[in-house]
C-alpha positions as CSV (number, residue, x, y, z in Angstrom):
1,X,26.7,15.3,-3.7
2,X,27.9,12.9,-6.4
3,X,28.9,10.3,-3.8
4,X,25.5,10.5,-2.2
5,X,23.8,10.0,-5.6
6,X,26.2,7.1,-6.4
7,X,25.4,5.5,-3.0
8,X,21.7,5.8,-3.8
9,X,22.2,4.2,-7.2
10,X,24.0,1.3,-5.6
11,X,21.2,0.8,-3.0
12,X,18.5,0.8,-5.8
13,X,20.6,-1.6,-7.8
14,X,20.8,-4.0,-4.9
15,X,17.1,-3.8,-4.3
16,X,16.3,-4.3,-8.0
17,X,18.6,-7.3,-8.1
18,X,16.8,-8.8,-5.0
19,X,13.3,-8.3,-6.4
20,X,14.3,-9.8,-9.8
21,X,15.4,-12.8,-7.8
22,X,12.2,-13.2,-5.9
23,X,11.0,-16.0,-8.1
24,X,14.2,-18.0,-7.8
25,X,14.3,-17.4,-4.1
26,X,10.6,-18.5,-3.7
27,X,11.2,-21.7,-5.7
28,X,14.7,-22.7,-4.7
29,X,14.3,-22.3,-1.0
30,X,11.4,-24.8,-1.1
31,X,13.1,-27.5,-3.3
32,X,14.7,-29.4,-0.4
33,X,11.3,-29.6,1.4
34,X,9.3,-31.0,-1.5
35,X,9.5,-34.6,-0.6
36,X,8.6,-33.9,3.1
37,X,5.8,-31.5,2.0
38,X,4.3,-34.3,-0.1
39,X,4.5,-36.7,2.8
40,X,2.9,-34.2,5.2
41,X,-0.2,-33.9,3.1
42,X,-0.2,-37.5,1.8
43,X,0.4,-36.3,-1.8
44,X,2.5,-37.7,-4.6
45,X,5.6,-36.1,-6.1
46,X,3.7,-34.6,-9.0
47,X,1.3,-32.8,-6.7
48,X,4.1,-31.4,-4.6
49,X,5.8,-30.2,-7.7
50,X,2.7,-28.1,-8.4
51,X,4.0,-25.7,-5.7
52,X,6.8,-24.9,-8.1
53,X,5.0,-25.1,-11.5
54,X,1.9,-23.2,-10.4
55,X,4.1,-20.6,-8.9
56,X,5.8,-20.1,-12.2
57,X,2.5,-19.9,-14.1
58,X,1.1,-17.4,-11.6
59,X,4.2,-15.3,-11.8
60,X,4.2,-15.4,-15.5
61,X,0.5,-14.3,-15.8
62,X,1.1,-11.5,-13.2
63,X,3.8,-9.9,-15.4
64,X,1.2,-9.3,-18.2
65,X,-0.7,-7.3,-15.6
66,X,2.1,-5.4,-13.9
67,X,4.0,-4.6,-17.1
68,X,1.3,-2.5,-18.8
69,X,0.3,-1.0,-15.4
70,X,3.9,0.1,-14.8
71,X,3.9,1.8,-18.3
72,X,0.7,3.6,-17.5
73,X,0.9,4.4,-13.8
74,X,4.7,4.3,-13.1
75,X,7.2,1.7,-11.8
76,X,7.3,2.6,-8.1
77,X,3.6,2.1,-7.0
78,X,3.3,-1.1,-9.0
79,X,6.3,-2.6,-7.4
80,X,5.2,-1.6,-3.9
81,X,1.7,-3.1,-4.4
82,X,3.2,-6.4,-5.7
83,X,5.6,-6.7,-2.8
84,X,2.8,-6.2,-0.3
85,X,0.8,-8.9,-1.9
86,X,3.8,-11.3,-2.0
87,X,4.4,-10.8,1.7
88,X,0.8,-11.5,2.8
89,X,0.5,-14.6,0.7
90,X,3.8,-16.0,2.0
91,X,2.3,-15.8,5.5
92,X,-0.8,-17.6,4.3
93,X,1.3,-20.4,2.8
94,X,3.0,-20.9,6.2
95,X,-0.3,-21.7,7.9
96,X,-2.1,-23.6,5.1
97,X,-4.1,-26.5,6.5
98,X,-4.1,-28.6,3.4
99,X,-2.6,-29.0,0.0
100,X,-5.4,-27.2,-1.9
101,X,-5.1,-24.1,0.4
102,X,-1.3,-24.1,0.1
103,X,-1.5,-24.2,-3.7
104,X,-4.0,-21.3,-3.8
105,X,-1.9,-19.2,-1.5
106,X,1.2,-20.1,-3.5
107,X,-0.5,-18.8,-6.7
108,X,-1.3,-15.5,-4.9
109,X,2.3,-15.3,-3.7
110,X,3.4,-15.8,-7.3
111,X,1.2,-13.0,-8.5
112,X,2.9,-10.6,-6.0
113,X,6.4,-11.9,-7.0
114,X,5.6,-11.1,-10.7
115,X,5.9,-7.4,-10.0
116,X,9.6,-7.7,-9.2
117,X,11.3,-8.8,-12.4
118,X,9.0,-7.0,-14.9
119,X,9.4,-3.6,-13.0
120,X,13.1,-4.0,-12.4
121,X,13.9,-4.8,-16.0
122,X,11.7,-1.9,-17.2
123,X,13.6,0.5,-14.8
124,X,16.9,-0.7,-16.4
125,X,15.5,0.0,-19.8
126,X,14.3,3.5,-18.6
127,X,17.9,4.3,-17.6
128,X,20.2,2.7,-20.2
129,X,20.7,2.1,-23.9
130,X,20.8,-1.5,-25.3
131,X,24.5,-2.6,-24.8
132,X,24.7,-0.9,-21.5
133,X,21.4,-2.4,-20.4
134,X,22.8,-5.9,-21.3
135,X,25.8,-5.3,-19.1
136,X,23.6,-4.0,-16.3
137,X,21.3,-7.0,-16.6
138,X,24.4,-9.3,-16.6
139,X,25.8,-7.6,-13.5
140,X,22.4,-8.1,-11.8
141,X,22.5,-11.7,-13.0
142,X,25.8,-12.3,-11.2
143,X,24.3,-11.3,-7.9
144,X,21.1,-13.2,-8.7
145,X,23.1,-16.3,-9.3
146,X,23.8,-16.3,-5.6
147,X,20.1,-17.0,-5.0
148,X,20.1,-20.5,-6.4
149,X,23.5,-21.1,-4.7
150,X,22.3,-20.0,-1.3
151,X,18.5,-20.5,-1.3
152,X,18.5,-24.3,-1.4
153,X,21.2,-24.4,1.3
154,X,19.3,-22.0,3.4
155,X,16.0,-23.9,2.7
156,X,17.7,-27.2,3.7
157,X,18.9,-25.7,7.0
158,X,15.5,-24.1,7.7
159,X,13.7,-27.3,6.9
160,X,16.0,-29.5,9.1
161,X,15.7,-27.0,12.0
162,X,12.0,-26.1,11.9
163,X,10.2,-27.9,9.1
164,X,8.8,-26.9,5.7
165,X,6.3,-24.3,7.1
166,X,9.2,-22.3,8.4
167,X,10.5,-21.9,4.8
168,X,7.4,-19.8,4.0
169,X,7.9,-17.8,7.2
170,X,11.3,-16.9,6.0
171,X,10.0,-16.0,2.5
172,X,7.4,-13.7,4.1
173,X,10.2,-12.0,6.1
174,X,12.2,-11.4,2.9
175,X,9.1,-9.9,1.3
176,X,8.7,-7.5,4.2
177,X,12.4,-6.4,3.8
178,X,12.0,-5.8,0.1
179,X,8.7,-3.9,0.6
180,X,10.3,-1.5,3.2
181,X,13.2,-1.0,0.9
182,X,11.0,-0.2,-2.1
183,X,9.1,2.4,-0.1
184,X,12.3,4.0,1.2
185,X,14.6,4.1,-1.9
186,X,12.8,3.5,-5.2
187,X,12.0,6.6,-7.2
188,X,9.9,6.9,-10.3
189,X,11.9,6.4,-13.6
190,X,9.1,6.2,-16.1
191,X,8.9,9.7,-17.5
192,X,6.0,8.6,-19.8
193,X,3.7,7.6,-17.0
194,X,0.5,9.4,-16.1
195,X,-1.0,11.7,-18.7
196,X,1.7,10.9,-21.2
197,X,1.3,7.2,-20.9
198,X,0.1,5.1,-23.9
199,X,-3.7,4.8,-23.9
200,X,-5.3,1.5,-22.7
201,X,-7.1,1.2,-26.1
202,X,-3.6,1.1,-27.8
203,X,-2.6,-2.0,-25.9
204,X,-3.8,-4.6,-28.5
205,X,-1.9,-2.8,-31.3
206,X,1.2,-2.6,-29.1
207,X,1.1,-6.3,-28.4
208,X,0.6,-7.0,-32.1
209,X,3.7,-4.8,-32.9
210,X,5.8,-6.9,-30.5
211,X,4.5,-10.3,-31.7
212,X,5.1,-9.4,-35.3
213,X,8.7,-8.2,-34.8
214,X,10.8,-11.2,-35.8
215,X,13.8,-10.1,-33.8
216,X,11.7,-9.7,-30.7
217,X,10.2,-13.2,-31.2
218,X,13.6,-14.6,-31.8
219,X,15.0,-13.2,-28.5
220,X,12.0,-14.3,-26.6
221,X,12.1,-17.8,-28.0
222,X,15.7,-18.4,-27.2
223,X,15.2,-17.2,-23.6
224,X,12.1,-19.3,-23.1
225,X,13.8,-22.4,-24.5
226,X,17.0,-22.1,-22.5
227,X,15.1,-21.3,-19.4
228,X,12.8,-24.3,-20.0
229,X,15.8,-26.6,-19.9
230,X,17.1,-25.0,-16.7
231,X,13.7,-25.2,-15.1
232,X,13.3,-28.9,-16.0
233,X,16.4,-29.4,-13.9
234,X,15.1,-27.0,-11.1
235,X,11.8,-28.8,-10.8
236,X,13.2,-32.3,-11.1
237,X,16.5,-32.1,-9.4
238,X,15.4,-32.6,-5.8
239,X,13.7,-36.0,-6.7
240,X,16.5,-36.9,-9.1
241,X,19.3,-36.2,-6.6
242,X,17.6,-37.0,-3.3
243,X,15.2,-39.8,-4.3
244,X,17.2,-41.4,-7.2
245,X,20.8,-40.8,-6.2
246,X,20.3,-40.6,-2.5
247,X,22.0,-37.3,-1.5
248,X,20.8,-35.5,1.7
249,X,18.8,-32.2,1.6
250,X,21.9,-30.3,2.7
251,X,24.2,-31.9,0.1
252,X,21.5,-31.3,-2.5
253,X,21.7,-27.6,-1.8
254,X,25.4,-27.7,-2.4
255,X,24.9,-29.5,-5.7
256,X,22.3,-27.1,-6.8
257,X,24.5,-24.2,-5.8
258,X,27.3,-25.6,-8.0
259,X,25.1,-25.4,-11.0
260,X,24.3,-21.8,-10.1
261,X,28.0,-21.0,-10.2
262,X,27.8,-21.8,-13.9
263,X,25.0,-19.2,-14.3
264,X,27.1,-16.7,-12.4
265,X,30.1,-17.4,-14.6
266,X,28.1,-16.9,-17.8
267,X,26.9,-13.5,-16.5
268,X,30.4,-12.4,-15.6
269,X,31.6,-13.3,-19.1
270,X,28.7,-11.3,-20.5
271,X,29.8,-8.2,-18.5
272,X,33.3,-8.4,-19.9
273,X,32.6,-9.4,-23.5
274,X,29.2,-8.0,-24.6
275,X,30.5,-4.6,-25.5
276,X,33.3,-6.1,-27.6
277,X,31.4,-9.0,-29.3
278,X,27.8,-7.7,-29.4
279,X,24.7,-9.3,-27.9
280,X,24.0,-11.7,-30.9
281,X,27.4,-13.3,-30.8
282,X,27.0,-13.8,-27.0
283,X,23.7,-15.4,-27.5
284,X,25.0,-17.7,-30.2
285,X,27.8,-18.8,-27.9
286,X,25.4,-19.4,-25.0
287,X,23.1,-21.6,-27.1
288,X,26.1,-23.6,-28.3
289,X,27.1,-24.2,-24.7
290,X,23.5,-25.2,-23.8
291,X,23.0,-27.6,-26.7
292,X,26.4,-29.3,-26.2
293,X,26.1,-29.6,-22.4
294,X,22.5,-30.8,-22.7
295,X,23.5,-33.6,-25.1
296,X,26.3,-34.8,-22.8
297,X,23.9,-34.7,-19.8
298,X,21.2,-36.8,-21.6
299,X,23.5,-39.4,-23.2
300,X,25.1,-40.6,-20.0
301,X,21.9,-41.8,-18.2
302,X,20.8,-43.6,-21.4
303,X,24.1,-45.4,-21.3
304,X,23.4,-46.4,-17.7
305,X,25.8,-43.9,-16.1
306,X,24.0,-42.0,-13.3
307,X,26.1,-40.3,-10.7
308,X,26.1,-36.9,-9.1
309,X,29.0,-35.6,-11.1
310,X,27.5,-36.8,-14.4
311,X,24.5,-34.6,-13.6
312,X,26.1,-31.5,-12.0
313,X,29.1,-31.1,-14.4
314,X,27.0,-30.9,-17.6
315,X,24.4,-28.8,-15.9
316,X,27.2,-26.3,-14.9
317,X,27.9,-25.9,-18.7
318,X,24.2,-25.5,-19.5
319,X,23.8,-22.9,-16.8
320,X,26.9,-21.1,-18.1
321,X,25.2,-20.9,-21.5
322,X,22.0,-19.5,-19.9
323,X,24.1,-16.8,-18.3
324,X,25.4,-15.8,-21.7
325,X,22.0,-15.8,-23.3
326,X,19.7,-14.3,-20.8
327,X,20.9,-10.7,-20.2
328,X,21.8,-10.2,-23.9
329,X,18.5,-11.6,-25.2
330,X,16.6,-9.6,-22.7
331,X,18.3,-6.3,-23.7
332,X,17.8,-7.1,-27.4
333,X,14.1,-7.7,-26.8
334,X,13.2,-4.6,-24.8
335,X,15.7,-2.0,-26.0
336,X,13.7,-0.9,-29.1
337,X,10.6,-0.1,-27.1
338,X,11.1,2.8,-24.7
339,X,7.4,3.8,-24.5
340,X,6.3,0.2,-23.6
341,X,9.3,-1.2,-21.8
342,X,7.1,-2.7,-19.1
343,X,4.8,-4.4,-21.7
344,X,7.8,-5.8,-23.6
345,X,9.3,-7.0,-20.4
346,X,6.0,-8.6,-19.4
347,X,5.6,-10.5,-22.6
348,X,9.2,-11.8,-22.3
349,X,8.6,-12.9,-18.7
350,X,5.2,-14.4,-19.5
351,X,6.4,-16.5,-22.4
352,X,9.5,-17.6,-20.6
353,X,7.8,-18.7,-17.4
354,X,4.6,-20.1,-18.9
355,X,6.6,-22.1,-21.5
356,X,8.9,-23.4,-18.8
357,X,6.1,-24.5,-16.6
358,X,4.2,-26.2,-19.3
359,X,7.4,-27.9,-20.5
360,X,8.1,-29.2,-17.0
361,X,4.5,-30.5,-16.6
362,X,4.9,-32.3,-19.9
363,X,8.2,-33.8,-18.8
364,X,6.6,-34.9,-15.5
365,X,4.3,-37.3,-17.4
366,X,7.4,-39.2,-18.6
367,X,8.7,-39.8,-15.1
368,X,10.0,-43.3,-14.8
369,X,12.0,-43.1,-11.6
370,X,15.3,-42.5,-13.4
371,X,17.3,-39.5,-14.5
372,X,16.5,-39.9,-18.2
373,X,13.3,-37.8,-18.5
374,X,14.9,-34.8,-16.8
375,X,18.2,-35.0,-18.6
376,X,16.6,-35.6,-22.0
377,X,14.3,-32.5,-21.4
378,X,17.4,-30.3,-20.8
379,X,19.1,-31.5,-24.0
380,X,16.0,-31.0,-26.1
381,X,15.5,-27.4,-24.8
382,X,19.2,-26.6,-25.5
383,X,19.1,-27.9,-29.0
384,X,15.8,-26.1,-29.8
385,X,17.2,-22.8,-28.4
386,X,20.2,-23.0,-30.7
387,X,18.0,-23.9,-33.7
388,X,15.5,-21.2,-32.9
389,X,18.1,-18.5,-32.6
390,X,19.8,-19.5,-35.8
391,X,16.6,-19.5,-37.8
392,X,14.8,-16.4,-36.3
393,X,17.6,-14.0,-35.5
394,X,21.2,-14.9,-36.5
395,X,20.5,-16.2,-40.0
396,X,18.1,-13.3,-40.8
397,X,20.6,-10.6,-39.6
398,X,23.3,-12.1,-41.8
399,X,21.3,-12.9,-45.0
400,X,22.1,-10.8,-48.1
401,X,18.6,-9.3,-48.0
402,X,19.0,-8.2,-44.4
């Protein structure tokens, strides 16, 4: 009996890891196809990048819907509904006749994908206390880091073999597998759902409580800023590496995967050291890595040095810092709120993704055909994350009045 329960836990953990990674999978698989997609519809690079930024915005907004719904009605049914929507929208993307239709279907696909991370993180909070939750989120992050390693490579192969539409067919197939898995193995973990759930009329006061909690705001800010830098690289890397530095789509996938190894490394370190050092020290280390690597990344192109290694090596360090920050800041943000773990998770995801999308759109206006806008954006985000964490969380917790 214990072995059967353990096997079931492993299966659920694998599925939760997969659905948390739906956003990265849906974005990263498409990256090698962006230049060709723009050409197919006669669009410019900025319009093609909307398939990435609008997806992020749609996924962010969806979390504000799915988080409170999962607090009120339970995790399982919300996850299943979101996965069904994601699968259908993926099929619509594959047959879109023009860019407008594709972007609309992409937003719907993003809404469905939004159910994955918010529900999965809430389930982890349902089951574990703060330090243990951080380690579990880090363990999930190790596996999730395989997504940006493998997804661009897979996307490049699919694109070369069958074109960009086939990428959406494959994404719809993944959605079908995740949906069937959720129906088969996910059980309800929200013991406060149903009649014991917080009332809908209480939602404004619950949001106000979150947004006036300085520690919560600090954790959310550092996640959003660090992810903004990473997403500036995600959105701009295909044009930077393929169009500016001339690498092939297949090699681009390998370069992108090398950066993802940094993210995996940071999560592995988090698993091993969080219990010993505590989440705040791990976050401080991560923001220091991010700020330092970002500055190196930005300075080199301004000095006229622009090669694949000068981009990938510093981005490896930045991604390592993100791997230290993300699971620990997430656990710190949602752990104090057992009765509204879904809502807290949704606010975190919304701010993180919306901020990253708006940041990337702003960076796109400075595109000059070089690496400088992208690399400067990464550095700015890393420095801001370090400063924000110092001011909002670290300094406060260590002040004499704390």
